N, C-alpha and C positions, 0 to 999 in steps of 0.2 A: 787500590791504594788506600783503602779504608784503614783507620786506626794507625796511620803513620804521621809523625810530627817531623816536618822538614827543619833540620838544624841549620844547614848551609847548602848553597847550590853554587856550582862553578862550571865553567866551560870544560869540555873534554881536554883541551890543551892545557888549561890551568891545573886540572887534576893530574895529568901525566907529569907535568913539571913538579908539582908538589909531592908526588909519590916517587919521583925519580925513575920513571919508566918511559921507554921510547914509544910504546904503543899499548893499546888494550885490544883484547880479542873477545868477540862475542861467540859463545859456544852454546850447544844444546845438550842437555843431559839425556842420553838415549833411554834411560830407565824411567824418568819422570816426565820427559818432554818439555821441561822448563828451560828457559834460556838464562845464562849467567855470563858475566864478563870476567876475564882474567887480567890481572895487572901484576907483573912480577910473579911472586909466589902466593898471591892473595886472590880472592874472588869477591865479586859483588853481584847484586841482583840486577835483573833487567826487567823493565816494565813489560807486561803482557802485550802492550800496544806494538812492540817491536815486530811480532809475528803477524799481527792483524793488519798491518799496513805500513810497517816501518816507522822510522823516526827520522824526520828530515831536519830537525833542529835539536840535536842531542845535547843534554847536559847531564852532569852527575851530581847527585845530592847525597849528603850524609843524612840519613833518616833514623828515627827512633820509633820502634814498635811500641804503641801504647799498651799492648797486651803483655809483652814480655820485658820491655825496657832495653831490648837489644839494639845496639847502634850498628848500622851497616851502610854501605854505599850502594846507590841504585842509579843505573843508567835509564833515562826517560826523556820524553819530549819536553822541551821548554814550554812552560805554562801548564803542564799536566800536574795535577795535584789538588785540584779543587779551588784554586784561587785565580780569579780573572786578572789579567794584566791591565792596569789602568793607564800606564805611561811607560815609555822607555826614553832614556836620555843618553 
């Protein structure tokens, strides 16, 4: 997750409500081996941690690539992204 700037993070439920979709599906590209998620007619990225041991506290973040400026959504583990959680309320 290097070179990514996290714009906003939300629960999977909040993401589905905001996008107006009943579910998201995680799939694997048979040619590249990379996982991605599908919501409606759109796709988002999935953290490599998904296949290394799964994600037990999933969230979806809108992220921006520092290299390209591209904005996209990424499914990942809560707390993943280089910042330690100091408190929850």
